[in-house]
Structures are given as structure tokens and as C-alpha cells.
N, C-alpha and C positions, 0 to 999 in steps of 0.2 A: 392526960388532957386530952390527946388526938382521939383517944377513944371513944372520950364524952363528946365530942364536939362532931365525930363521926356518925356517933349516935343520935344525936340531936337533929343533926343534918339530916338523917334518913329517916326520921320520924317525921319532920316538918315534909320533907318530898313525898314521902307515902300518902299522908293525908291530902295533900294537895292532889295528888295524882289518881286516889281512888275514894275522895268523896264527890258527891254530887251536890251541886249548886242547889236543884231543885228540894233535894232532900234537905240539905242545912237549913235554905233560907224560907222554905215553904211546910216541910215536915211531912209525915206519912198520914196525917190526919187533915180532916178540911170541915169547919162548921159550915152549915149550910141552913139558910130559913126556911122551913118549910111551912107555906099557908095554904087554904083552900078556900074554894068560895061556893056556898057560905062557908063560913069558920066555925070552928069548934067541932070538928070532924075527925073522928078518929082513923087513922092511914097508916100503911105499913110502907117502910122503907128499909131497905139492907138487915131484913129479919127483926126487925123493933116497930112496937106499935106506939106511934106518939097521937097526942091530940094536937091538932092545928088552932091555932099559931106556935110553930115551936120552933128551935135550934137543936138541929141533930149533929151529931159531930161522926162523921163517916170516913172510914179508912178509904185513903187514894188506893187505886186499883185500875187493872185493864179491861174489869168489866161496866157495860153498862147498868144501870140500877132500875127497877119499875118501884115507883110510887102506886099505890093503890089505896082505895077505900071500899070496903064492900057496903059499908054505910051508906055511901054515894053513888055505888055503882059505878065507879070512874078509876082510870089507871092511866099512869103517864110515863114515858119512857125518859129515864133522868140521863142523857148521852154524856160520855167523857168527852173532855178536850185537852188538848196538849196544852200544860203550862209553861206560861212565857217564860218564867223562870228558867227552865230547862234548855232553853236557847243559850244562856250564857256560859254553858259550858262547850256549845259549839263554837260561838266567838272567841272561846279563851284556850283553844286548842285541848281542852279535857275530854278526851274520848273514854277515858276510862271513869271520869264521872257520870258521862251519859249512863253508860251501864250500870252502875250504881244507882241513878235516878229510876231506871227502867225496871233492874230488880227491885227494886222498893216500893214501885206504884207510884212516887213523888213526882214522874214527868206528868201525870195525869191530874185535871182538876176537873170538877162539876160546877155548875151555874151555882152561884152562891145564892139565889132564891128560888123558889122550886114552888110553882103554882097549880094546885091542883083544881080544875072547874070540876064542880058536880054536878051531873045529871039530874035537871029539874022534874 
């Protein structure tokens, strides 16, 4: 009986220590609304081509992305920002969770709405 209790306590403790809040609450991907002005333009982002307006699921990561359209001759840098949920780890003393969020990319987020202004 003691071995079972010890195993359960160890499992729960490990889950708390090595899990990241941003990874659990926000996930490794993010849905982004991509639009252009004018609309109905083909744009490329993160290796995918979509027609605007569109919702694109992006993997959270350490890299900035470029939204571009050959059709309208424009491009825009899509910058990453620190996901506010990441700070829950810091406030709760979870240094290990912070490293998990960093390793999975969940500590980053992109703007939820990205608009590409086409050259006229």
C-alpha cells in the first residue's frame, strides 16, 4: 500500500514540476486570423498558401514569421510575443515548467489578427 501511495505522490509531483502552464493552457499551436486589404488574395505564411480571409493554425515557436503575397506585392513581419500565461510559472515558482514552455515553444504567441496591406 505504501509503494502505491509513494508512486502516486511521485507521479503528481513530477507532473507539477515538469509541466509548463503555457503548454497546458495554451497548447503548442495557435489559430490566427489572416486578412488582406483588398481581400481574396493568395498569401503565404509558415510554408502554407491560403486565400484571405482565412484562419491559419500556426505552431508556436521561437521564430518570427513572414506573411507575404506575390499577388499583391507585399509582405509583413509577424512578430512573436511572450505568452502572458507563461508568467504563471514564474509566479508559482515553477522554474522547470518555464523550461518546458520554452522547449515546446508555448511561451510564445503571435497576434491573433494579422492584416496584409496590399500595394495598389
